[in-house]
N, C-alpha and C positions, 0 to 999 in steps of 0.2 A: 354444705353442697354448693358445687361451682356449677356456672353455667358455661356453656359451650362459646367458645371462640367463634364470631362471625367473620364473614369475608371482608377484606378491607375496601373500603370504596373505590371506584375507579378500575379494581382489577376484579374480572370476572372469573369466577370457578371453573376449573376445568370439567368438560362434560365429555365423556369418553374417554378412550384408550390415546387421543394423539391431541396436542397442544395447538389452539388457533394458529392460523397462519400470521406470520409478520404484517404489521401494516405499512404502509410507504411513511418514511419519514422518520423510522423508528430506529433508523442507522443498521439495522440487520441486511446482511446481503443475501439475495436470494433472486431467482431467475435464472435462464439459462446462459445471459451472456456474463454473470457475474460469478462465475466460479473461480476457483483460486487459479488456475493456470491462465484463464485470458486476464485477471486481475495483474498477475505476474507478468505476462506478456506486455500489456499495456505499460505498466513500471517500466520494463526494459526499454520498451519502445522510446519512451520519456526519455531516459537516460542519454538513448542513443541520440534523438534529437537535440537533447541539451549539446550534446559534445559536438554534433553537427555544426550547430550554430555557433558555438564558440571557435571552431576550426574556421568557418566562414569569416568571421570578423578577424581571426588572425591574419588570414589571407589577405583581407582588406588593409590592415594594418601594414603588413609587409610591401603592400604594392602602392602604399602612400594613400587609399581611398578612402579609408576611415575618419571621418570628420570627429568621432568622439571617442577619446581613448577610453574613457570612463567605461563605455559598453563593452569592449573587451575586458576589463577586467572584472566587470560584473559577470559577463558570461562565462568566463574562466572559472570563477569562483562556484558558478552555481554547477557548472560541469564537474569541477571537481568533488565537490561534497555530493553531489548525486551519483557519482563514482564511488564514493566512501559509503554513500547508504547500500548502494547495491551490494557492494562487498561486504558489509556487516551481515545483512539480511541472509546473504549466501552462506557466511561462515555460521550463522545461529540456524539456518537449515540444516547444515550438515551434522552441526551438533546434535541438533535434535533427532534427526535421523539416526545418528550412531546410538544416542541415548536408549531410542525404541529397540535397537537391534539389539542392543545390549542386554535389554529387559526379555528379551526371547530366549535366550541362550540358557 
């Protein structure tokens, strides 16, 4: 005869139809300001700010007021990588949308 398996220590069993709310620090995204649209908007704002900073440094380099050319190189590289990341995420989102729409046919 076998004995029933007990709960794993540190994990409370579920009681009721819903799971317990995520605790802070668990890495779960919850709350009114952390929905997908706001996170996506913040990410696009960060890309825009990175590009604006690189453009400002490029203007400073063109006018001769930039003291450290390495700052321009770093900012331009960061702006390029941020743009590539945004483009890749957009392509993945479109591919996922098309896959979901294909399942409904």
